[in-house]
N, C-alpha and C positions, 0 to 999 in steps of 0.2 A: 626545553620539555621534548626536542628528537631525542636528546640522549638517552632519556630514560631515568636521568638522576632525580630528575623530579616526577612528582606526580603530576598527569595533566592539568587535573582540576586545581591546583595549587596554583599553578603559572598560569592558568587563566585568568585565575580570581587577581593575584598578584596585577597582568595585564592588562585588567579590566580597572583596577584602579589607577596605576599607574595612566592610564590612557583618560582617566576621567582628571585624574589630575591636573598631566600636563595642557591638557585641550577644553576643561572648564575649571577656573581655577576657582570661582568664585561657587561654595556648598549649593545656592541657590539654584544655580546655573549646572550644578551635575545631581541636582535633586529631581530638576526638570525632565534632564536625560533619561534618568532613568522611571522617572514615569511614564513619559512617551512610548520607551518600548517595554515594560513592565506588563501591560495588558497583554501583547500580542506574547511574551515568554513564558508570563503564568499560565494563557490557555491553553500554548503549544504543553508545556509541563502537565498540568492538569489533565489534558488527553491522554497524555503517554503513561500517567501513573492510570489513568480509570480503565486503558486498553488491559495497561497486565494488571489488573486486580480481576478485569473481565475474563482475561486468559487466564489467569491464574484459578479462578476460583471455579473455572468451566473445568480444565484439569484437573486440579486437586480435589474434585467434589466429585467426580466420577461423570459429571454431566455430558463431557466430551464421551468420551467413550460408551455413554450408553445412545447418543444420540449415533455415534459409527456402526455401534451396534444392529442400531435398527434400521441402518439407511442399508447395512452391506447386504441383507436379506433381498433389497429390493437390486442390488446389481449380481448379473451373473456371475461367478466365478471365470468365465471363460473372456469376458469382457474386460475384465480388468485392467489388461494392460494397457487400454483404451480410454481409461479415464485423462491421462494428460494431453494427451491428441483433442478429447472433445473438451476439457475443459480450458486447453489453449483458441480455439473457434466458441466456445460460448463466454470468453473473458471481457472481450470486449463487449457484447451486447448487455453484458450482466453490469456492465461500470453503468449501465441507464437507470439502472435496478438499485443499485449499492454503492454507494460515495465508498472511497477509498479503508478507511476504515472499520464501517461495517462488515465491506469482504473478507479485510483481511484477518480481522479481530473474531469474525461470527461466525462467516463461512466456511472461509480455506483454512481453517483448523479440524474442521467434522468430514470436510471431501480428501483432506490430508490424511486424516485419522483412518477413513474409513479405504481408503487406497492403503494404508499400511497393513491394515488387517485383509487385506488381500495380497500382498505381497509385491506390492507397486511400493520403490521408493518415494519417501516424501518428496525428494529434493526436485525430483520430476514434475508434480504437483505445484510444486512453487513456479518454477520453469514458468511452467504453462500458464500458470496466474499470471505471470508479471506479461507474458506478451501481449495480453490484452488489455488490460484493468491500466497497467502504469505506463503505457506505451501508446496505443492509437487509442483505447477508453479512456483516458485520460483528457485528449482535447475537446472531446466533446460529451462529457458526462454535467447532464444540470446538476449535479449532487456537488461537484466541488468549485470553490469560489473563484480559482485562477483561469475557469472556462469564461465567466460573468467578466472577470475583467480584462481578459483579451477581446472578445467578443465589445464591450463596451469602448476599448481603443481604436479598436479599429472600426469603428463606428458602424457596426452590424447588429440585426436582428438576431438571438441566439438559436432561435426555429429556422433562420434563413441561413445561419453556420452549421447547424446538424443533416438540416436536408442536404446540402452540398457535400459538404465531408465524410459524412458517415457509409457511404457506398466507397468510397476510396479506404476509410479508413478501416473497415470491416473487411475490405478486400487485402490491404496489408497485413494484417492482424493472420488472415486464414494462410497469405503466402508465407509466414514466417513460423508459422505451426508446420506447414507442408517442409518449409525448410529440416525444421528441428527433426520430423521424421526421416526426412529424407538423408538427412546424418546419424542419423541414429540417437540423438539426445533425447526422443521419447520412440521407444521400440514398439512395433506393432505388434 
């Protein structure tokens, strides 16, 4: 697979078949292993397909550009370069309102298209979104199952966890955004 002589998909399928045959010689055992993990794998695959369809429909139908054109009217052109910095600050609190899928497939494409129409590189918007949403916002978001898992394993109430950590994580998000401004990732 690393050499590139065999397609990674084919190599993965062959590897799975060999792993199942070696570790579970009985067909019933193999079926039980596949069934044990199929729900999670199929759920993730369906989410990714749905996100792709949603993003494709938004971009190919013109909805994304129509929403962006409407939103561009609300953003003064002289403040357009500030979009990444503002998003860097706001993306952590937005993690309390939007789960990662809704944020990245619903909100971010519109913001990125608005910034593109105003001459701001879309990569800066993506970088700003990552600063708060997937770094500091993820551990406190009530919309992310991993947060409930961590709180449950630690034996603490989610509300107590959020009250205690929100201010530190939001401060870290702001600090990272300021660092990006200082080193020139987000121009002002």
